[in-house]
PDB file of N, CA, C and O in Angstrom:
ATOM      1  N   MET A   1      16.036  -5.729   2.425  1.00  0.00           N
ATOM      2  CA  MET A   1      15.653  -4.639   3.288  1.00  0.00           C
ATOM      3  C   MET A   1      16.816  -4.328   4.222  1.00  0.00           C
ATOM      4  O   MET A   1      17.476  -5.238   4.724  1.00  0.00           O
ATOM      5  N   ARG A   2      17.063  -3.050   4.451  1.00  0.00           N
ATOM      6  CA  ARG A   2      18.157  -2.650   5.330  1.00  0.00           C
ATOM      7  C   ARG A   2      17.825  -3.005   6.770  1.00  0.00           C
ATOM      8  O   ARG A   2      16.658  -3.032   7.159  1.00  0.00           O
ATOM      9  N   ASP A   3      18.873  -3.280   7.568  1.00  0.00           N
ATOM     10  CA  ASP A   3      18.681  -3.654   8.967  1.00  0.00           C
ATOM     11  C   ASP A   3      18.164  -2.505   9.825  1.00  0.00           C
ATOM     12  O   ASP A   3      17.512  -2.749  10.840  1.00  0.00           O
ATOM     13  N   ASP A   4      18.440  -1.252   9.442  1.00  0.00           N
ATOM     14  CA  ASP A   4      18.050  -0.109  10.257  1.00  0.00           C
ATOM     15  C   ASP A   4      16.624   0.377   9.990  1.00  0.00           C
ATOM     16  O   ASP A   4      16.198   1.381  10.561  1.00  0.00           O
ATOM     17  N   ILE A   5      15.898  -0.312   9.143  1.00  0.00           N
ATOM     18  CA  ILE A   5      14.530   0.085   8.804  1.00  0.00           C
ATOM     19  C   ILE A   5      13.548  -0.724   9.644  1.00  0.00           C
ATOM     20  O   ILE A   5      13.582  -1.954   9.649  1.00  0.00           O
ATOM     21  N   GLN A   6      12.675  -0.015  10.353  1.00  0.00           N
ATOM     22  CA  GLN A   6      11.631  -0.696  11.103  1.00  0.00           C
ATOM     23  C   GLN A   6      10.408  -0.861  10.211  1.00  0.00           C
ATOM     24  O   GLN A   6      10.014   0.060   9.495  1.00  0.00           O
ATOM     25  N   VAL A   7       9.819  -2.042  10.267  1.00  0.00           N
ATOM     26  CA  VAL A   7       8.628  -2.324   9.473  1.00  0.00           C
ATOM     27  C   VAL A   7       7.437  -2.388  10.417  1.00  0.00           C
ATOM     28  O   VAL A   7       7.443  -3.136  11.395  1.00  0.00           O
ATOM     29  N   HIS A   8       6.425  -1.601  10.116  1.00  0.00           N
ATOM     30  CA  HIS A   8       5.187  -1.607  10.890  1.00  0.00           C
ATOM     31  C   HIS A   8       4.100  -2.149   9.976  1.00  0.00           C
ATOM     32  O   HIS A   8       3.687  -1.490   9.022  1.00  0.00           O
ATOM     33  N   GLU A   9       3.643  -3.358  10.280  1.00  0.00           N
ATOM     34  CA  GLU A   9       2.718  -4.058   9.396  1.00  0.00           C
ATOM     35  C   GLU A   9       1.564  -4.600  10.225  1.00  0.00           C
ATOM     36  O   GLU A   9       1.775  -5.139  11.311  1.00  0.00           O
ATOM     37  N   ASN A  10       0.353  -4.459   9.720  1.00  0.00           N
ATOM     38  CA  ASN A  10      -0.804  -5.034  10.386  1.00  0.00           C
ATOM     39  C   ASN A  10      -1.856  -5.389   9.346  1.00  0.00           C
ATOM     40  O   ASN A  10      -1.687  -5.099   8.161  1.00  0.00           O
ATOM     41  N   VAL A  11      -2.929  -6.008   9.783  1.00  0.00           N
ATOM     42  CA  VAL A  11      -4.029  -6.382   8.892  1.00  0.00           C
ATOM     43  C   VAL A  11      -5.207  -5.460   9.191  1.00  0.00           C
ATOM     44  O   VAL A  11      -5.602  -5.286  10.344  1.00  0.00           O
ATOM     45  N   GLU A  12      -5.761  -4.870   8.127  1.00  0.00           N
ATOM     46  CA  GLU A  12      -6.930  -4.000   8.244  1.00  0.00           C
ATOM     47  C   GLU A  12      -8.091  -4.625   7.476  1.00  0.00           C
ATOM     48  O   GLU A  12      -7.912  -5.169   6.386  1.00  0.00           O
ATOM     49  N   SER A  13      -9.279  -4.538   8.061  1.00  0.00           N
ATOM     50  CA  SER A  13     -10.485  -5.045   7.397  1.00  0.00           C
ATOM     51  C   SER A  13     -11.205  -3.893   6.714  1.00  0.00           C
ATOM     52  O   SER A  13     -11.465  -2.856   7.324  1.00  0.00           O
ATOM     53  N   TRP A  14     -11.525  -4.089   5.433  1.00  0.00           N
ATOM     54  CA  TRP A  14     -12.223  -3.106   4.613  1.00  0.00           C
ATOM     55  C   TRP A  14     -13.408  -3.813   3.955  1.00  0.00           C
ATOM     56  O   TRP A  14     -13.460  -5.043   3.953  1.00  0.00           O
ATOM     57  N   PRO A  15     -14.358  -3.061   3.397  1.00  0.00           N
ATOM     58  CA  PRO A  15     -15.500  -3.703   2.736  1.00  0.00           C
ATOM     59  C   PRO A  15     -15.099  -4.697   1.644  1.00  0.00           C
ATOM     60  O   PRO A  15     -15.839  -5.639   1.361  1.00  0.00           O
ATOM     61  N   ASP A  16     -13.939  -4.492   1.037  1.00  0.00           N
ATOM     62  CA  ASP A  16     -13.495  -5.408  -0.024  1.00  0.00           C
ATOM     63  C   ASP A  16     -12.538  -6.486   0.483  1.00  0.00           C
ATOM     64  O   ASP A  16     -11.855  -7.131  -0.312  1.00  0.00           O
ATOM     65  N   GLY A  17     -12.485  -6.683   1.791  1.00  0.00           N
ATOM     66  CA  GLY A  17     -11.676  -7.765   2.339  1.00  0.00           C
ATOM     67  C   GLY A  17     -10.612  -7.286   3.306  1.00  0.00           C
ATOM     68  O   GLY A  17     -10.538  -6.105   3.647  1.00  0.00           O
ATOM     69  N   ASP A  18      -9.795  -8.222   3.737  1.00  0.00           N
ATOM     70  CA  ASP A  18      -8.710  -7.929   4.665  1.00  0.00           C
ATOM     71  C   ASP A  18      -7.438  -7.640   3.885  1.00  0.00           C
ATOM     72  O   ASP A  18      -7.137  -8.305   2.893  1.00  0.00           O
ATOM     73  N   TRP A  19      -6.692  -6.634   4.347  1.00  0.00           N
ATOM     74  CA  TRP A  19      -5.489  -6.179   3.666  1.00  0.00           C
ATOM     75  C   TRP A  19      -4.320  -6.133   4.638  1.00  0.00           C
ATOM     76  O   TRP A  19      -4.470  -5.678   5.772  1.00  0.00           O
ATOM     77  N   VAL A  20      -3.169  -6.595   4.203  1.00  0.00           N
ATOM     78  CA  VAL A  20      -1.932  -6.389   4.945  1.00  0.00           C
ATOM     79  C   VAL A  20      -1.486  -4.971   4.619  1.00  0.00           C
ATOM     80  O   VAL A  20      -1.376  -4.604   3.450  1.00  0.00           O
ATOM     81  N   VAL A  21      -1.232  -4.182   5.644  1.00  0.00           N
ATOM     82  CA  VAL A  21      -0.867  -2.780   5.453  1.00  0.00           C
ATOM     83  C   VAL A  21       0.485  -2.542   6.118  1.00  0.00           C
ATOM     84  O   VAL A  21       0.662  -2.786   7.312  1.00  0.00           O
ATOM     85  N   ARG A  22       1.418  -2.067   5.331  1.00  0.00           N
ATOM     86  CA  ARG A  22       2.765  -1.761   5.819  1.00  0.00           C
ATOM     87  C   ARG A  22       2.978  -0.259   5.688  1.00  0.00           C
ATOM     88  O   ARG A  22       2.807   0.313   4.612  1.00  0.00           O
ATOM     89  N   ARG A  23       3.349   0.365   6.783  1.00  0.00           N
ATOM     90  CA  ARG A  23       3.627   1.799   6.779  1.00  0.00           C
ATOM     91  C   ARG A  23       5.114   2.008   6.501  1.00  0.00           C
ATOM     92  O   ARG A  23       5.971   1.498   7.222  1.00  0.00           O
ATOM     93  N   ILE A  24       5.400   2.760   5.455  1.00  0.00           N
ATOM     94  CA  ILE A  24       6.771   2.994   5.020  1.00  0.00           C
ATOM     95  C   ILE A  24       7.202   4.384   5.491  1.00  0.00           C
ATOM     96  O   ILE A  24       6.502   5.369   5.255  1.00  0.00           O
ATOM     97  N   THR A  25       8.351   4.457   6.153  1.00  0.00           N
ATOM     98  CA  THR A  25       8.876   5.748   6.594  1.00  0.00           C
ATOM     99  C   THR A  25       9.531   6.463   5.424  1.00  0.00           C
ATOM    100  O   THR A  25       9.851   5.842   4.410  1.00  0.00           O
ATOM    101  N   GLY A  26       9.725   7.747   5.562  1.00  0.00           N
ATOM    102  CA  GLY A  26      10.385   8.509   4.511  1.00  0.00           C
ATOM    103  C   GLY A  26      11.791   8.010   4.238  1.00  0.00           C
ATOM    104  O   GLY A  26      12.219   7.967   3.085  1.00  0.00           O
ATOM    105  N   SER A  27      12.519   7.629   5.289  1.00  0.00           N
ATOM    106  CA  SER A  27      13.899   7.163   5.092  1.00  0.00           C
ATOM    107  C   SER A  27      13.950   5.813   4.385  1.00  0.00           C
ATOM    108  O   SER A  27      14.966   5.466   3.783  1.00  0.00           O
ATOM    109  N   ALA A  28      12.867   5.056   4.453  1.00  0.00           N
ATOM    110  CA  ALA A  28      12.825   3.742   3.798  1.00  0.00           C
ATOM    111  C   ALA A  28      12.312   3.827   2.367  1.00  0.00           C
ATOM    112  O   ALA A  28      12.377   2.849   1.622  1.00  0.00           O
ATOM    113  N   SER A  29      11.810   4.978   1.989  1.00  0.00           N
ATOM    114  CA  SER A  29      11.229   5.153   0.657  1.00  0.00           C
ATOM    115  C   SER A  29      12.283   5.740  -0.275  1.00  0.00           C
ATOM    116  O   SER A  29      12.588   6.930  -0.205  1.00  0.00           O
ATOM    117  N   THR A  30      12.833   4.907  -1.141  1.00  0.00           N
ATOM    118  CA  THR A  30      13.956   5.341  -1.983  1.00  0.00           C
ATOM    119  C   THR A  30      13.624   5.409  -3.469  1.00  0.00           C
ATOM    120  O   THR A  30      14.456   5.836  -4.269  1.00  0.00           O
ATOM    121  N   LYS A  31      12.421   4.993  -3.844  1.00  0.00           N
ATOM    122  CA  LYS A  31      12.042   4.994  -5.262  1.00  0.00           C
ATOM    123  C   LYS A  31      10.698   5.696  -5.432  1.00  0.00           C
ATOM    124  O   LYS A  31       9.918   5.773  -4.483  1.00  0.00           O
ATOM    125  N   PRO A  32      10.422   6.205  -6.622  1.00  0.00           N
ATOM    126  CA  PRO A  32       9.084   6.759  -6.872  1.00  0.00           C
ATOM    127  C   PRO A  32       8.093   5.632  -7.177  1.00  0.00           C
ATOM    128  O   PRO A  32       8.461   4.602  -7.742  1.00  0.00           O
ATOM    129  N   TYR A  33       6.845   5.842  -6.799  1.00  0.00           N
ATOM    130  CA  TYR A  33       5.769   4.894  -7.082  1.00  0.00           C
ATOM    131  C   TYR A  33       4.559   5.683  -7.554  1.00  0.00           C
ATOM    132  O   TYR A  33       4.457   6.882  -7.293  1.00  0.00           O
ATOM    133  N   ARG A  34       3.653   5.025  -8.240  1.00  0.00           N
ATOM    134  CA  ARG A  34       2.412   5.640  -8.705  1.00  0.00           C
ATOM    135  C   ARG A  34       1.291   5.180  -7.781  1.00  0.00           C
ATOM    136  O   ARG A  34       1.044   3.980  -7.657  1.00  0.00           O
ATOM    137  N   CYS A  35       0.612   6.122  -7.134  1.00  0.00           N
ATOM    138  CA  CYS A  35      -0.482   5.808  -6.214  1.00  0.00           C
ATOM    139  C   CYS A  35      -1.725   5.420  -7.014  1.00  0.00           C
ATOM    140  O   CYS A  35      -2.141   6.176  -7.891  1.00  0.00           O
ATOM    141  N   PRO A  36      -2.331   4.258  -6.734  1.00  0.00           N
ATOM    142  CA  PRO A  36      -3.541   3.865  -7.462  1.00  0.00           C
ATOM    143  C   PRO A  36      -4.773   4.668  -7.047  1.00  0.00           C
ATOM    144  O   PRO A  36      -5.785   4.656  -7.749  1.00  0.00           O
ATOM    145  N   GLY A  37      -4.696   5.361  -5.919  1.00  0.00           N
ATOM    146  CA  GLY A  37      -5.842   6.139  -5.465  1.00  0.00           C
ATOM    147  C   GLY A  37      -6.027   7.443  -6.215  1.00  0.00           C
ATOM    148  O   GLY A  37      -7.153   7.839  -6.514  1.00  0.00           O
ATOM    149  N   CYS A  38      -4.914   8.117  -6.522  1.00  0.00           N
ATOM    150  CA  CYS A  38      -4.996   9.428  -7.187  1.00  0.00           C
ATOM    151  C   CYS A  38      -4.225   9.467  -8.500  1.00  0.00           C
ATOM    152  O   CYS A  38      -4.273  10.465  -9.220  1.00  0.00           O
ATOM    153  N   ASP A  39      -3.521   8.393  -8.814  1.00  0.00           N
ATOM    154  CA  ASP A  39      -2.718   8.281 -10.027  1.00  0.00           C
ATOM    155  C   ASP A  39      -1.603   9.332 -10.084  1.00  0.00           C
ATOM    156  O   ASP A  39      -1.151   9.710 -11.164  1.00  0.00           O
ATOM    157  N   GLN A  40      -1.169   9.796  -8.915  1.00  0.00           N
ATOM    158  CA  GLN A  40      -0.070  10.755  -8.834  1.00  0.00           C
ATOM    159  C   GLN A  40       1.175  10.049  -8.302  1.00  0.00           C
ATOM    160  O   GLN A  40       1.094   8.965  -7.724  1.00  0.00           O
ATOM    161  N   LEU A  41       2.309  10.676  -8.506  1.00  0.00           N
ATOM    162  CA  LEU A  41       3.578  10.107  -8.087  1.00  0.00           C
ATOM    163  C   LEU A  41       3.768  10.224  -6.576  1.00  0.00           C
ATOM    164  O   LEU A  41       3.483  11.264  -5.983  1.00  0.00           O
ATOM    165  N   ILE A  42       4.247   9.158  -5.970  1.00  0.00           N
ATOM    166  CA  ILE A  42       4.730   9.190  -4.590  1.00  0.00           C
ATOM    167  C   ILE A  42       6.240   9.354  -4.713  1.00  0.00           C
ATOM    168  O   ILE A  42       6.933   8.440  -5.159  1.00  0.00           O
ATOM    169  N   ARG A  43       6.737  10.491  -4.326  1.00  0.00           N
ATOM    170  CA  ARG A  43       8.159  10.787  -4.504  1.00  0.00           C
ATOM    171  C   ARG A  43       9.016  10.035  -3.481  1.00  0.00           C
ATOM    172  O   ARG A  43       8.539   9.706  -2.395  1.00  0.00           O
ATOM    173  N   PRO A  44      10.277   9.765  -3.826  1.00  0.00           N
ATOM    174  CA  PRO A  44      11.192   9.157  -2.849  1.00  0.00           C
ATOM    175  C   PRO A  44      11.233  10.011  -1.574  1.00  0.00           C
ATOM    176  O   PRO A  44      11.068  11.230  -1.629  1.00  0.00           O
ATOM    177  N   ALA A  45      11.449   9.371  -0.453  1.00  0.00           N
ATOM    178  CA  ALA A  45      11.523   9.991   0.876  1.00  0.00           C
ATOM    179  C   ALA A  45      10.163  10.447   1.400  1.00  0.00           C
ATOM    180  O   ALA A  45      10.100  11.193   2.377  1.00  0.00           O
ATOM    181  N   THR A  46       9.072  10.010   0.762  1.00  0.00           N
ATOM    182  CA  THR A  46       7.722  10.338   1.222  1.00  0.00           C
ATOM    183  C   THR A  46       7.158   9.159   2.007  1.00  0.00           C
ATOM    184  O   THR A  46       7.057   8.059   1.464  1.00  0.00           O
ATOM    185  N   PRO A  47       6.784   9.362   3.278  1.00  0.00           N
ATOM    186  CA  PRO A  47       6.122   8.276   4.010  1.00  0.00           C
ATOM    187  C   PRO A  47       4.834   7.890   3.285  1.00  0.00           C
ATOM    188  O   PRO A  47       4.114   8.757   2.788  1.00  0.00           O
ATOM    189  N   HIS A  48       4.546   6.597   3.226  1.00  0.00           N
ATOM    190  CA  HIS A  48       3.347   6.132   2.533  1.00  0.00           C
ATOM    191  C   HIS A  48       2.985   4.726   2.994  1.00  0.00           C
ATOM    192  O   HIS A  48       3.602   4.184   3.910  1.00  0.00           O
ATOM    193  N   ILE A  49       1.982   4.145   2.350  1.00  0.00           N
ATOM    194  CA  ILE A  49       1.442   2.825   2.689  1.00  0.00           C
ATOM    195  C   ILE A  49       1.732   1.853   1.551  1.00  0.00           C
ATOM    196  O   ILE A  49       1.636   2.213   0.378  1.00  0.00           O
ATOM    197  N   VAL A  50       2.084   0.625   1.903  1.00  0.00           N
ATOM    198  CA  VAL A  50       2.088  -0.473   0.933  1.00  0.00           C
ATOM    199  C   VAL A  50       1.031  -1.451   1.422  1.00  0.00           C
ATOM    200  O   VAL A  50       1.051  -1.852   2.586  1.00  0.00           O
ATOM    201  N   ALA A  51       0.113  -1.837   0.553  1.00  0.00           N
ATOM    202  CA  ALA A  51      -0.985  -2.717   0.959  1.00  0.00           C
ATOM    203  C   ALA A  51      -1.213  -3.798  -0.081  1.00  0.00           C
ATOM    204  O   ALA A  51      -1.021  -3.590  -1.279  1.00  0.00           O
ATOM    205  N   TRP A  52      -1.634  -4.974   0.414  1.00  0.00           N
ATOM    206  CA  TRP A  52      -1.994  -6.074  -0.471  1.00  0.00           C
ATOM    207  C   TRP A  52      -3.023  -6.945   0.235  1.00  0.00           C
ATOM    208  O   TRP A  52      -3.043  -7.006   1.464  1.00  0.00           O
ATOM    209  N   PRO A  53      -3.880  -7.622  -0.531  1.00  0.00           N
ATOM    210  CA  PRO A  53      -4.925  -8.457   0.076  1.00  0.00           C
ATOM    211  C   PRO A  53      -4.320  -9.648   0.810  1.00  0.00           C
ATOM    212  O   PRO A  53      -3.302 -10.200   0.390  1.00  0.00           O
ATOM    213  N   THR A  54      -4.958 -10.036   1.911  1.00  0.00           N
ATOM    214  CA  THR A  54      -4.471 -11.202   2.652  1.00  0.00           C
ATOM    215  C   THR A  54      -4.713 -12.480   1.873  1.00  0.00           C
ATOM    216  O   THR A  54      -3.978 -13.454   2.030  1.00  0.00           O
ATOM    217  N   GLU A  55      -5.739 -12.484   1.034  1.00  0.00           N
ATOM    218  CA  GLU A  55      -6.032 -13.655   0.207  1.00  0.00           C
ATOM    219  C   GLU A  55      -5.774 -13.317  -1.247  1.00  0.00           C
ATOM    220  O   GLU A  55      -6.027 -12.199  -1.695  1.00  0.00           O
ATOM    221  N   SER A  56      -5.275 -14.283  -1.966  1.00  0.00           N
ATOM    222  CA  SER A  56      -5.002 -14.057  -3.384  1.00  0.00           C
ATOM    223  C   SER A  56      -6.304 -14.052  -4.174  1.00  0.00           C
ATOM    224  O   SER A  56      -7.279 -14.704  -3.802  1.00  0.00           O
ATOM    225  N   SER A  57      -6.296 -13.307  -5.266  1.00  0.00           N
ATOM    226  CA  SER A  57      -7.446 -13.346  -6.166  1.00  0.00           C
ATOM    227  C   SER A  57      -7.284 -14.542  -7.094  1.00  0.00           C
ATOM    228  O   SER A  57      -6.183 -15.071  -7.246  1.00  0.00           O
ATOM    229  N   THR A  58      -8.350 -14.953  -7.696  1.00  0.00           N
ATOM    230  CA  THR A  58      -8.285 -16.114  -8.590  1.00  0.00           C
ATOM    231  C   THR A  58      -7.517 -15.810  -9.864  1.00  0.00           C
ATOM    232  O   THR A  58      -7.082 -16.727 -10.560  1.00  0.00           O
ATOM    233  N   PHE A  59      -7.346 -14.533 -10.175  1.00  0.00           N
ATOM    234  CA  PHE A  59      -6.682 -14.168 -11.425  1.00  0.00           C
ATOM    235  C   PHE A  59      -5.183 -13.955 -11.283  1.00  0.00           C
ATOM    236  O   PHE A  59      -4.430 -14.240 -12.215  1.00  0.00           O
ATOM    237  N   THR A  60      -4.738 -13.461 -10.142  1.00  0.00           N
ATOM    238  CA  THR A  60      -3.338 -13.057 -10.044  1.00  0.00           C
ATOM    239  C   THR A  60      -2.459 -13.988  -9.229  1.00  0.00           C
ATOM    240  O   THR A  60      -1.236 -13.868  -9.291  1.00  0.00           O
ATOM    241  N   GLY A  61      -3.022 -14.896  -8.480  1.00  0.00           N
ATOM    242  CA  GLY A  61      -2.185 -15.767  -7.667  1.00  0.00           C
ATOM    243  C   GLY A  61      -2.033 -15.229  -6.261  1.00  0.00           C
ATOM    244  O   GLY A  61      -3.029 -14.913  -5.610  1.00  0.00           O
ATOM    245  N   ALA A  62      -0.802 -15.119  -5.780  1.00  0.00           N
ATOM    246  CA  ALA A  62      -0.537 -14.709  -4.402  1.00  0.00           C
ATOM    247  C   ALA A  62      -0.979 -13.270  -4.153  1.00  0.00           C
ATOM    248  O   ALA A  62      -0.820 -12.402  -5.012  1.00  0.00           O
ATOM    249  N   GLY A  63      -1.537 -13.029  -2.964  1.00  0.00           N
ATOM    250  CA  GLY A  63      -1.979 -11.687  -2.607  1.00  0.00           C
ATOM    251  C   GLY A  63      -0.861 -10.666  -2.631  1.00  0.00           C
ATOM    252  O   GLY A  63      -1.072  -9.521  -3.030  1.00  0.00           O
ATOM    253  N   ILE A  64       0.338 -11.073  -2.204  1.00  0.00           N
ATOM    254  CA  ILE A  64       1.452 -10.116  -2.171  1.00  0.00           C
ATOM    255  C   ILE A  64       1.819  -9.642  -3.574  1.00  0.00           C
ATOM    256  O   ILE A  64       2.404  -8.569  -3.728  1.00  0.00           O
ATOM    257  N   ASP A  65       1.485 -10.423  -4.593  1.00  0.00           N
ATOM    258  CA  ASP A  65       1.730  -9.985  -5.973  1.00  0.00           C
ATOM    259  C   ASP A  65       0.843  -8.799  -6.354  1.00  0.00           C
ATOM    260  O   ASP A  65       1.089  -8.126  -7.355  1.00  0.00           O
ATOM    261  N   GLU A  66      -0.190  -8.551  -5.548  1.00  0.00           N
ATOM    262  CA  GLU A  66      -1.112  -7.447  -5.803  1.00  0.00           C
ATOM    263  C   GLU A  66      -0.768  -6.218  -4.968  1.00  0.00           C
ATOM    264  O   GLU A  66      -1.568  -5.284  -4.905  1.00  0.00           O
ATOM    265  N   ARG A  67       0.387  -6.193  -4.332  1.00  0.00           N
ATOM    266  CA  ARG A  67       0.735  -5.065  -3.460  1.00  0.00           C
ATOM    267  C   ARG A  67       0.893  -3.784  -4.277  1.00  0.00           C
ATOM    268  O   ARG A  67       1.387  -3.782  -5.404  1.00  0.00           O
ATOM    269  N   ARG A  68       0.447  -2.698  -3.646  1.00  0.00           N
ATOM    270  CA  ARG A  68       0.504  -1.382  -4.276  1.00  0.00           C
ATOM    271  C   ARG A  68       0.945  -0.352  -3.237  1.00  0.00           C
ATOM    272  O   ARG A  68       0.685  -0.502  -2.043  1.00  0.00           O
ATOM    273  N   HIS A  69       1.608   0.679  -3.710  1.00  0.00           N
ATOM    274  CA  HIS A  69       2.053   1.789  -2.868  1.00  0.00           C
ATOM    275  C   HIS A  69       1.016   2.902  -2.960  1.00  0.00           C
ATOM    276  O   HIS A  69       0.642   3.318  -4.056  1.00  0.00           O
ATOM    277  N   TRP A  70       0.551   3.385  -1.808  1.00  0.00           N
ATOM    278  CA  TRP A  70      -0.503   4.391  -1.728  1.00  0.00           C
ATOM    279  C   TRP A  70      -0.024   5.580  -0.905  1.00  0.00           C
ATOM    280  O   TRP A  70       0.734   5.412   0.050  1.00  0.00           O
ATOM    281  N   HIS A  71      -0.470   6.794  -1.277  1.00  0.00           N
ATOM    282  CA  HIS A  71      -0.355   7.911  -0.343  1.00  0.00           C
ATOM    283  C   HIS A  71      -1.194   7.524   0.877  1.00  0.00           C
ATOM    284  O   HIS A  71      -2.237   6.887   0.731  1.00  0.00           O
ATOM    285  N   THR A  72      -0.759   7.895   2.051  1.00  0.00           N
ATOM    286  CA  THR A  72      -1.498   7.534   3.266  1.00  0.00           C
ATOM    287  C   THR A  72      -2.926   8.077   3.219  1.00  0.00           C
ATOM    288  O   THR A  72      -3.866   7.359   3.561  1.00  0.00           O
ATOM    289  N   GLY A  73      -3.103   9.318   2.806  1.00  0.00           N
ATOM    290  CA  GLY A  73      -4.443   9.905   2.713  1.00  0.00           C
ATOM    291  C   GLY A  73      -5.322   9.202   1.693  1.00  0.00           C
ATOM    292  O   GLY A  73      -6.518   9.019   1.922  1.00  0.00           O
ATOM    293  N   CYS A  74      -4.741   8.808   0.577  1.00  0.00           N
ATOM    294  CA  CYS A  74      -5.503   8.080  -0.453  1.00  0.00           C
ATOM    295  C   CYS A  74      -5.951   6.720   0.071  1.00  0.00           C
ATOM    296  O   CYS A  74      -7.082   6.302  -0.174  1.00  0.00           O
ATOM    297  N   TRP A  75      -5.073   6.033   0.786  1.00  0.00           N
ATOM    298  CA  TRP A  75      -5.438   4.736   1.361  1.00  0.00           C
ATOM    299  C   TRP A  75      -6.589   4.911   2.349  1.00  0.00           C
ATOM    300  O   TRP A  75      -7.555   4.147   2.325  1.00  0.00           O
ATOM    301  N   ASN A  76      -6.486   5.917   3.218  1.00  0.00           N
ATOM    302  CA  ASN A  76      -7.522   6.137   4.226  1.00  0.00           C
ATOM    303  C   ASN A  76      -8.858   6.538   3.610  1.00  0.00           C
ATOM    304  O   ASN A  76      -9.905   6.292   4.209  1.00  0.00           O
ATOM    305  N   ALA A  77      -8.845   7.147   2.431  1.00  0.00           N
ATOM    306  CA  ALA A  77     -10.072   7.615   1.776  1.00  0.00           C
ATOM    307  C   ALA A  77     -10.588   6.649   0.719  1.00  0.00           C
ATOM    308  O   ALA A  77     -11.588   6.947   0.066  1.00  0.00           O
ATOM    309  N   ARG A  78      -9.951   5.520   0.531  1.00  0.00           N
ATOM    310  CA  ARG A  78     -10.286   4.670  -0.615  1.00  0.00           C
ATOM    311  C   ARG A  78     -11.696   4.100  -0.574  1.00  0.00           C
ATOM    312  O   ARG A  78     -12.265   3.827  -1.631  1.00  0.00           O
ATOM    313  N   ALA A  79     -12.276   3.911   0.596  1.00  0.00           N
ATOM    314  CA  ALA A  79     -13.644   3.386   0.681  1.00  0.00           C
ATOM    315  C   ALA A  79     -14.665   4.405   0.165  1.00  0.00           C
ATOM    316  O   ALA A  79     -15.775   4.033  -0.216  1.00  0.00           O
ATOM    317  N   ARG A  80     -14.295   5.682   0.153  1.00  0.00           N
ATOM    318  CA  ARG A  80     -15.212   6.734  -0.309  1.00  0.00           C
ATOM    319  C   ARG A  80     -15.052   7.032  -1.794  1.00  0.00           C
ATOM    320  O   ARG A  80     -15.793   7.852  -2.337  1.00  0.00           O
ATOM    321  N   ARG A  81     -14.113   6.394  -2.454  1.00  0.00           N
ATOM    322  CA  ARG A  81     -13.847   6.668  -3.871  1.00  0.00           C
ATOM    323  C   ARG A  81     -14.547   5.668  -4.762  1.00  0.00           C
ATOM    324  O   ARG A  81     -14.832   4.536  -4.370  1.00  0.00           O
ATOM    325  N   ARG A  82     -14.811   6.115  -5.961  1.00  0.00           N
ATOM    326  CA  ARG A  82     -15.318   5.190  -6.975  1.00  0.00           C
ATOM    327  C   ARG A  82     -14.148   4.458  -7.590  1.00  0.00           C
ATOM    328  O   ARG A  82     -13.043   4.992  -7.682  1.00  0.00           O
ATOM    329  N   ARG A  83     -14.394   3.242  -8.008  1.00  0.00           N
ATOM    330  CA  ARG A  83     -13.350   2.482  -8.709  1.00  0.00           C
ATOM    331  C   ARG A  83     -13.112   3.094 -10.068  1.00  0.00           C
ATOM    332  O   ARG A  83     -14.036   3.594 -10.710  1.00  0.00           O
ATOM    333  N   ARG A  84     -11.865   3.051 -10.503  1.00  0.00           N
ATOM    334  CA  ARG A  84     -11.499   3.568 -11.835  1.00  0.00           C
ATOM    335  C   ARG A  84     -11.676   2.504 -12.869  1.00  0.00           C
ATOM    336  O   ARG A  84     -11.421   2.741 -14.049  1.00  0.00           O
TER     337      ARG A  84
END
């Protein structure tokens, strides 16, 4: 990680557990990612969320291995969506 990038990270509680949530600035976003909420591309230089469960699942191991990049709006609306 570059020294000039500020990381804003906190833990949020959701119905499916506690999640570490990192807010990524546009300047820190240098690669495209696929949002699991809408299955659309998050383009480079787009501010977004990276989130992962605080506890690991029994299938995947460490929680950070489950981290995903989300559009901020998709992350905020995820409790209202049906699972795919």
